[in-house]
ZAZA-267077 format. One record per atom (N, C-alpha, C): residue number from 1; x, y, z; chain. Coordinates in steps of 0.02 Angstrom, whole numbers, plus 50000, padded with zeros to 5 digits. Example, Ala and Ser with C-alpha at 12.3 -4.5 7.8 and 13.67 -1.06 7.14 Angstrom:
// residues 2
i: 1 X: 50660 Y: 49716 Z: 50390 ch: A
i: 1 X: 50615 Y: 49775 Z: 50390 ch: A
i: 1 X: 50660 Y: 49835 Z: 50390 ch: A
i: 2 X: 50642 Y: 49888 Z: 50354 ch: A
i: 2 X: 50684 Y: 49947 Z: 50357 ch: A
i: 2 X: 50645 Y: 50002 Z: 50394 ch: A
***
This chain:
// residues 73
i: 1 X: 50629 Y: 50488 Z: 50160 ch: A
i: 1 X: 50563 Y: 50467 Z: 50138 ch: A
i: 1 X: 50560 Y: 50391 Z: 50140 ch: A
i: 2 X: 50504 Y: 50367 Z: 50162 ch: A
i: 2 X: 50495 Y: 50294 Z: 50163 ch: A
i: 2 X: 50461 Y: 50270 Z: 50100 ch: A
i: 3 X: 50463 Y: 50205 Z: 50087 ch: A
i: 3 X: 50430 Y: 50177 Z: 50029 ch: A
i: 3 X: 50355 Y: 50192 Z: 50031 ch: A
i: 4 X: 50325 Y: 50186 Z: 50089 ch: A
i: 4 X: 50254 Y: 50200 Z: 50097 ch: A
i: 4 X: 50239 Y: 50272 Z: 50076 ch: A
i: 5 X: 50279 Y: 50320 Z: 50099 ch: A
i: 5 X: 50268 Y: 50390 Z: 50082 ch: A
i: 5 X: 50276 Y: 50401 Z: 50006 ch: A
i: 6 X: 50326 Y: 50368 Z: 49976 ch: A
i: 6 X: 50337 Y: 50375 Z: 49904 ch: A
i: 6 X: 50277 Y: 50347 Z: 49865 ch: A
i: 7 X: 50253 Y: 50288 Z: 49884 ch: A
i: 7 X: 50196 Y: 50258 Z: 49850 ch: A
i: 7 X: 50135 Y: 50302 Z: 49856 ch: A
i: 8 X: 50123 Y: 50329 Z: 49915 ch: A
i: 8 X: 50066 Y: 50374 Z: 49925 ch: A
i: 8 X: 50071 Y: 50436 Z: 49881 ch: A
i: 9 X: 50130 Y: 50464 Z: 49875 ch: A
i: 9 X: 50141 Y: 50523 Z: 49833 ch: A
i: 9 X: 50130 Y: 50506 Z: 49760 ch: A
i: 10 X: 50155 Y: 50449 Z: 49737 ch: A
i: 10 X: 50150 Y: 50430 Z: 49667 ch: A
i: 10 X: 50078 Y: 50413 Z: 49647 ch: A
i: 11 X: 50035 Y: 50396 Z: 49694 ch: A
i: 11 X: 49966 Y: 50379 Z: 49679 ch: A
i: 11 X: 49928 Y: 50439 Z: 49649 ch: A
i: 12 X: 49952 Y: 50500 Z: 49660 ch: A
i: 12 X: 49919 Y: 50560 Z: 49634 ch: A
i: 12 X: 49932 Y: 50570 Z: 49559 ch: A
i: 13 X: 49979 Y: 50535 Z: 49530 ch: A
i: 13 X: 49998 Y: 50544 Z: 49461 ch: A
i: 13 X: 49970 Y: 50489 Z: 49417 ch: A
i: 14 X: 49961 Y: 50505 Z: 49353 ch: A
i: 14 X: 49940 Y: 50455 Z: 49304 ch: A
i: 14 X: 49993 Y: 50401 Z: 49298 ch: A
i: 15 X: 49973 Y: 50340 Z: 49280 ch: A
i: 15 X: 50020 Y: 50284 Z: 49274 ch: A
i: 15 X: 50072 Y: 50296 Z: 49219 ch: A
i: 16 X: 50058 Y: 50337 Z: 49170 ch: A
i: 16 X: 50104 Y: 50349 Z: 49115 ch: A
i: 16 X: 50151 Y: 50409 Z: 49127 ch: A
i: 17 X: 50149 Y: 50439 Z: 49186 ch: A
i: 17 X: 50192 Y: 50495 Z: 49202 ch: A
i: 17 X: 50264 Y: 50473 Z: 49211 ch: A
i: 18 X: 50310 Y: 50506 Z: 49175 ch: A
i: 18 X: 50382 Y: 50490 Z: 49181 ch: A
i: 18 X: 50407 Y: 50512 Z: 49250 ch: A
i: 19 X: 50457 Y: 50476 Z: 49275 ch: A
i: 19 X: 50488 Y: 50492 Z: 49339 ch: A
i: 19 X: 50561 Y: 50507 Z: 49327 ch: A
i: 20 X: 50584 Y: 50562 Z: 49355 ch: A
i: 20 X: 50654 Y: 50583 Z: 49347 ch: A
i: 20 X: 50686 Y: 50592 Z: 49416 ch: A
i: 21 X: 50751 Y: 50588 Z: 49418 ch: A
i: 21 X: 50791 Y: 50604 Z: 49476 ch: A
i: 21 X: 50829 Y: 50667 Z: 49460 ch: A
i: 22 X: 50829 Y: 50717 Z: 49504 ch: A
i: 22 X: 50864 Y: 50779 Z: 49490 ch: A
i: 22 X: 50920 Y: 50789 Z: 49541 ch: A
i: 23 X: 50973 Y: 50822 Z: 49517 ch: A
i: 23 X: 51029 Y: 50838 Z: 49561 ch: A
i: 23 X: 51066 Y: 50898 Z: 49532 ch: A
i: 24 X: 51102 Y: 50936 Z: 49574 ch: A
i: 24 X: 51137 Y: 50995 Z: 49549 ch: A
i: 24 X: 51194 Y: 50975 Z: 49502 ch: A
i: 25 X: 51202 Y: 51014 Z: 49448 ch: A
i: 25 X: 51255 Y: 51000 Z: 49399 ch: A
i: 25 X: 51324 Y: 51020 Z: 49426 ch: A
i: 26 X: 51325 Y: 51066 Z: 49473 ch: A
i: 26 X: 51389 Y: 51089 Z: 49500 ch: A
i: 26 X: 51425 Y: 51137 Z: 49453 ch: A
i: 27 X: 51388 Y: 51165 Z: 49405 ch: A
i: 27 X: 51420 Y: 51210 Z: 49357 ch: A
i: 27 X: 51412 Y: 51283 Z: 49378 ch: A
i: 28 X: 51441 Y: 51327 Z: 49339 ch: A
i: 28 X: 51441 Y: 51398 Z: 49352 ch: A
i: 28 X: 51370 Y: 51426 Z: 49354 ch: A
i: 29 X: 51327 Y: 51400 Z: 49311 ch: A
i: 29 X: 51259 Y: 51427 Z: 49303 ch: A
i: 29 X: 51209 Y: 51397 Z: 49353 ch: A
i: 30 X: 51232 Y: 51352 Z: 49395 ch: A
i: 30 X: 51189 Y: 51319 Z: 49446 ch: A
i: 30 X: 51130 Y: 51282 Z: 49415 ch: A
i: 31 X: 51143 Y: 51249 Z: 49358 ch: A
i: 31 X: 51092 Y: 51208 Z: 49326 ch: A
i: 31 X: 51075 Y: 51147 Z: 49367 ch: A
i: 32 X: 51018 Y: 51119 Z: 49354 ch: A
i: 32 X: 50996 Y: 51057 Z: 49386 ch: A
i: 32 X: 50989 Y: 51004 Z: 49332 ch: A
i: 33 X: 51021 Y: 50947 Z: 49342 ch: A
i: 33 X: 51018 Y: 50891 Z: 49295 ch: A
i: 33 X: 50957 Y: 50849 Z: 49311 ch: A
i: 34 X: 50921 Y: 50827 Z: 49260 ch: A
i: 34 X: 50864 Y: 50782 Z: 49268 ch: A
i: 34 X: 50877 Y: 50718 Z: 49228 ch: A
i: 35 X: 50877 Y: 50661 Z: 49263 ch: A
i: 35 X: 50891 Y: 50597 Z: 49230 ch: A
i: 35 X: 50831 Y: 50550 Z: 49241 ch: A
i: 36 X: 50816 Y: 50510 Z: 49190 ch: A
i: 36 X: 50765 Y: 50459 Z: 49196 ch: A
i: 36 X: 50786 Y: 50408 Z: 49248 ch: A
i: 37 X: 50738 Y: 50384 Z: 49287 ch: A
i: 37 X: 50751 Y: 50328 Z: 49332 ch: A
i: 37 X: 50741 Y: 50265 Z: 49292 ch: A
i: 38 X: 50793 Y: 50224 Z: 49288 ch: A
i: 38 X: 50789 Y: 50164 Z: 49247 ch: A
i: 38 X: 50795 Y: 50100 Z: 49288 ch: A
i: 39 X: 50810 Y: 50108 Z: 49353 ch: A
i: 39 X: 50822 Y: 50049 Z: 49393 ch: A
i: 39 X: 50804 Y: 50063 Z: 49466 ch: A
i: 40 X: 50778 Y: 50013 Z: 49500 ch: A
i: 40 X: 50768 Y: 50015 Z: 49572 ch: A
i: 40 X: 50801 Y: 49954 Z: 49601 ch: A
i: 41 X: 50840 Y: 49964 Z: 49653 ch: A
i: 41 X: 50878 Y: 49910 Z: 49684 ch: A
i: 41 X: 50878 Y: 49922 Z: 49759 ch: A
i: 42 X: 50914 Y: 49881 Z: 49795 ch: A
i: 42 X: 50921 Y: 49892 Z: 49867 ch: A
i: 42 X: 50995 Y: 49892 Z: 49884 ch: A
i: 43 X: 51011 Y: 49923 Z: 49939 ch: A
i: 43 X: 51081 Y: 49926 Z: 49961 ch: A
i: 43 X: 51086 Y: 49958 Z: 50030 ch: A
i: 44 X: 51146 Y: 49974 Z: 50049 ch: A
i: 44 X: 51160 Y: 50004 Z: 50114 ch: A
i: 44 X: 51197 Y: 50070 Z: 50103 ch: A
i: 45 X: 51181 Y: 50119 Z: 50144 ch: A
i: 45 X: 51215 Y: 50183 Z: 50142 ch: A
i: 45 X: 51246 Y: 50196 Z: 50210 ch: A
i: 46 X: 51296 Y: 50240 Z: 50210 ch: A
i: 46 X: 51326 Y: 50261 Z: 50273 ch: A
i: 46 X: 51339 Y: 50336 Z: 50269 ch: A
i: 47 X: 51339 Y: 50368 Z: 50327 ch: A
i: 47 X: 51351 Y: 50439 Z: 50328 ch: A
i: 47 X: 51426 Y: 50453 Z: 50321 ch: A
i: 48 X: 51443 Y: 50499 Z: 50277 ch: A
i: 48 X: 51512 Y: 50518 Z: 50266 ch: A
i: 48 X: 51525 Y: 50587 Z: 50296 ch: A
i: 49 X: 51568 Y: 50589 Z: 50345 ch: A
i: 49 X: 51587 Y: 50654 Z: 50375 ch: A
i: 49 X: 51619 Y: 50699 Z: 50322 ch: A
i: 50 X: 51659 Y: 50669 Z: 50279 ch: A
i: 50 X: 51694 Y: 50707 Z: 50227 ch: A
i: 50 X: 51645 Y: 50742 Z: 50180 ch: A
i: 51 X: 51593 Y: 50706 Z: 50158 ch: A
i: 51 X: 51545 Y: 50735 Z: 50111 ch: A
i: 51 X: 51486 Y: 50770 Z: 50146 ch: A
i: 52 X: 51477 Y: 50757 Z: 50210 ch: A
i: 52 X: 51419 Y: 50781 Z: 50248 ch: A
i: 52 X: 51354 Y: 50757 Z: 50216 ch: A
i: 53 X: 51357 Y: 50696 Z: 50189 ch: A
i: 53 X: 51300 Y: 50665 Z: 50154 ch: A
i: 53 X: 51305 Y: 50590 Z: 50164 ch: A
i: 54 X: 51252 Y: 50555 Z: 50146 ch: A
i: 54 X: 51255 Y: 50482 Z: 50144 ch: A
i: 54 X: 51288 Y: 50460 Z: 50079 ch: A
i: 55 X: 51328 Y: 50407 Z: 50083 ch: A
i: 55 X: 51359 Y: 50379 Z: 50024 ch: A
i: 55 X: 51342 Y: 50305 Z: 50021 ch: A
i: 56 X: 51340 Y: 50279 Z: 49960 ch: A
i: 56 X: 51326 Y: 50208 Z: 49949 ch: A
i: 56 X: 51386 Y: 50167 Z: 49972 ch: A
i: 57 X: 51373 Y: 50115 Z: 50012 ch: A
i: 57 X: 51427 Y: 50072 Z: 50034 ch: A
i: 57 X: 51448 Y: 50026 Z: 49978 ch: A
i: 58 X: 51513 Y: 50018 Z: 49970 ch: A
i: 58 X: 51540 Y: 49972 Z: 49920 ch: A
i: 58 X: 51538 Y: 49901 Z: 49947 ch: A
i: 59 X: 51545 Y: 49852 Z: 49903 ch: A
i: 59 X: 51542 Y: 49782 Z: 49923 ch: A
i: 59 X: 51592 Y: 49765 Z: 49978 ch: A
i: 60 X: 51650 Y: 49796 Z: 49977 ch: A
i: 60 X: 51702 Y: 49781 Z: 50026 ch: A
i: 60 X: 51695 Y: 49819 Z: 50091 ch: A
i: 61 X: 51649 Y: 49867 Z: 50095 ch: A
i: 61 X: 51640 Y: 49907 Z: 50155 ch: A
i: 61 X: 51606 Y: 49867 Z: 50210 ch: A
i: 62 X: 51622 Y: 49883 Z: 50271 ch: A
i: 62 X: 51588 Y: 49853 Z: 50328 ch: A
i: 62 X: 51517 Y: 49880 Z: 50331 ch: A
i: 63 X: 51468 Y: 49836 Z: 50339 ch: A
i: 63 X: 51398 Y: 49857 Z: 50346 ch: A
i: 63 X: 51388 Y: 49886 Z: 50415 ch: A
i: 64 X: 51374 Y: 49951 Z: 50419 ch: A
i: 64 X: 51367 Y: 49985 Z: 50483 ch: A
i: 64 X: 51297 Y: 49977 Z: 50511 ch: A
i: 65 X: 51248 Y: 49971 Z: 50469 ch: A
i: 65 X: 51179 Y: 49966 Z: 50491 ch: A
i: 65 X: 51145 Y: 49906 Z: 50456 ch: A
i: 66 X: 51096 Y: 49878 Z: 50489 ch: A
i: 66 X: 51057 Y: 49825 Z: 50459 ch: A
i: 66 X: 51002 Y: 49852 Z: 50413 ch: A
i: 67 X: 50992 Y: 49918 Z: 50415 ch: A
i: 67 X: 50939 Y: 49948 Z: 50374 ch: A
i: 67 X: 50958 Y: 49946 Z: 50301 ch: A
i: 68 X: 50913 Y: 49919 Z: 50261 ch: A
i: 68 X: 50921 Y: 49917 Z: 50190 ch: A
i: 68 X: 50880 Y: 49974 Z: 50160 ch: A
i: 69 X: 50906 Y: 50007 Z: 50109 ch: A
i: 69 X: 50871 Y: 50062 Z: 50078 ch: A
i: 69 X: 50857 Y: 50046 Z: 50005 ch: A
i: 70 X: 50806 Y: 50080 Z: 49977 ch: A
i: 70 X: 50790 Y: 50074 Z: 49906 ch: A
i: 70 X: 50833 Y: 50125 Z: 49869 ch: A
i: 71 X: 50866 Y: 50103 Z: 49817 ch: A
i: 71 X: 50910 Y: 50147 Z: 49778 ch: A
i: 71 X: 50880 Y: 50153 Z: 49708 ch: A
i: 72 X: 50865 Y: 50215 Z: 49688 ch: A
i: 72 X: 50840 Y: 50228 Z: 49621 ch: A
i: 72 X: 50896 Y: 50256 Z: 49579 ch: A
i: 73 X: 50904 Y: 50230 Z: 49519 ch: A
i: 73 X: 50957 Y: 50255 Z: 49475 ch: A
i: 73 X: 50934 Y: 50255 Z: 49404 ch: A
***
């Protein structure tokens, strides 16, 4: 999702609507965790073959792409 797409989506909600980030708990019951978004920052991600997902690059990692992403936490 791009920033433009996110902003367009958020325009449909009232300004006082809370925003959460959800992710699987990984537990036996297959619960989903919902956390408040408290911070927006920027950074770089890289694809991890091991995880089959994107992972956040650490400060010491080589920057593989010039693309900067928005990170919500």
